[in-house]
Every structure is written in structure tokens, then in C-alpha cells.
C-alpha positions, 0 to 999 in steps of 0.5 A: 609734546604737541607743539600745535597745542593751543594751550601750550604757551610756547607753541608756535603756529605752523605757518609762523614757525615756518616763516621764521625758519625761512627768514632765518635761513635766508639771512644765514644764506645772505651772510655766507654768500657775502663772505664768499664774495669778499673771499673771492674778491680778496683772492683775485686782488692777491693773485691776479695772474692765477685768476686770469689764467684760471678763467682763460683755462675754464673758458677754453675748456668750455669752448672745446667741449661745446665745439666737440659736442656740436661737431659730433652732432653734425658728423654724419659718417666719421669713417668716410670723412676720415678716409677723405681727410687721409686721402687728401693729405696723402696726395699732398704728401705724395704718398699715393 
């Protein structure tokens, strides 16, 4: 069956069909996003402590990962800096 056949009364043109499909997909997406937003708001209202701790933990993890990444880029010679650090602490602890 040829859907683009102009003699077919139920046939849509390609652009009309694509436009209608895109509009329907957009409406479905908006509905699902609205439902997800309401579900999230309800969860935060019902569980404020868990929500705050989750956001704090996520932010802390993100901060540690970013800090680790930046420190790794700036580090030029890890063994030398480790030796300096241990030597300094050895002097402070009188381990010479």
C-alpha cells in the first residue's frame, strides 16, 4: 500500500504526517514531564530530610570529583610531592 499515493483518500502527505507525529510526541513529552515534576515535588514534601541529605551528598560527591580532577591536572610529579610530604611529617613526628 502506497501511503503517498494521491488517489488514496486516507493518505497524508509526508510533511503533514511528520508534523502531526511531532506535535503528538511533544504533547506526550509535556504530560510525562509534568507528571514527573509533580511526583518529585510530592516526594520532597513527604521526605524533606532525605531530600536535603541526597542533594548534599550529590553535591559533595560532585565537588570531590571536580577537586580530584583539578588536582590531578595540576600535579606534575606525584612521587616527588609525596616524598616531600612524608619527609615534612617525619620531621614533625621526630622520625628522622
